[in-house]
C-alpha positions as MATLAB code, in Angstrom:
seq = 'MLALLMQSGGLGTVLIATIGILWFKEPANALKIISIGLVIIGVIGLNISGGSH';
ca = [
      31.613  299.275 -135.805;
      30.139  296.123 -136.537;
      29.764  295.849 -140.332;
      33.951  295.569 -139.765;
      34.154  293.468 -137.459;
      31.743  290.971 -139.693;
      34.000  291.775 -142.874;
      37.428  291.065 -140.996;
      35.668  288.082 -139.750;
      34.500  286.573 -142.520;
      37.452  287.687 -145.101;
      39.478  285.594 -142.147;
      37.637  282.570 -142.632;
      37.541  282.902 -146.176;
      41.199  283.529 -146.043;
      41.575  279.944 -143.582;
      39.389  277.748 -145.691;
      41.550  278.328 -148.395;
      44.371  278.125 -147.172;
      43.523  274.562 -145.512;
      41.977  273.735 -149.302;
      45.487  274.745 -150.737;
      48.179  273.862 -148.407;
      46.999  271.463 -146.326;
      44.909  269.542 -149.137;
      41.813  269.257 -147.336;
      39.139  268.092 -149.768;
      37.254  270.509 -151.683;
      33.333  269.904 -152.601;
      31.185  271.929 -154.219;
      29.488  272.606 -150.395;
      32.393  274.033 -149.412;
      33.059  276.280 -152.363;
      29.590  277.567 -152.626;
      29.981  279.049 -149.033;
      33.375  280.187 -149.622;
      31.642  282.341 -152.219;
      28.251  283.053 -150.428;
      30.845  284.791 -147.523;
      32.890  286.705 -150.230;
      29.269  288.021 -151.561;
      28.035  288.821 -148.210;
      31.389  291.002 -147.245;
      30.839  292.611 -150.687;
      27.085  293.253 -150.113;
      28.218  295.158 -146.869;
      30.620  297.272 -148.241;
      28.185  298.234 -151.068;
      25.607  298.899 -148.549;
      28.009  301.662 -147.189;
      28.124  299.934 -143.213;
      27.975  303.019 -141.332;
      25.490  305.358 -140.180;
];
């Protein structure tokens, strides 16, 4: 259950950040792009690890 909440929170954060960059023309520096990539990698890692008992 916790993994599902973390995944939805992580993907929601990535979605909002991407909308901010693309739609509202927020500056996208290297740190933002790397951070978004790390969140995506974390969600993928949770999916690979199984997330259930």
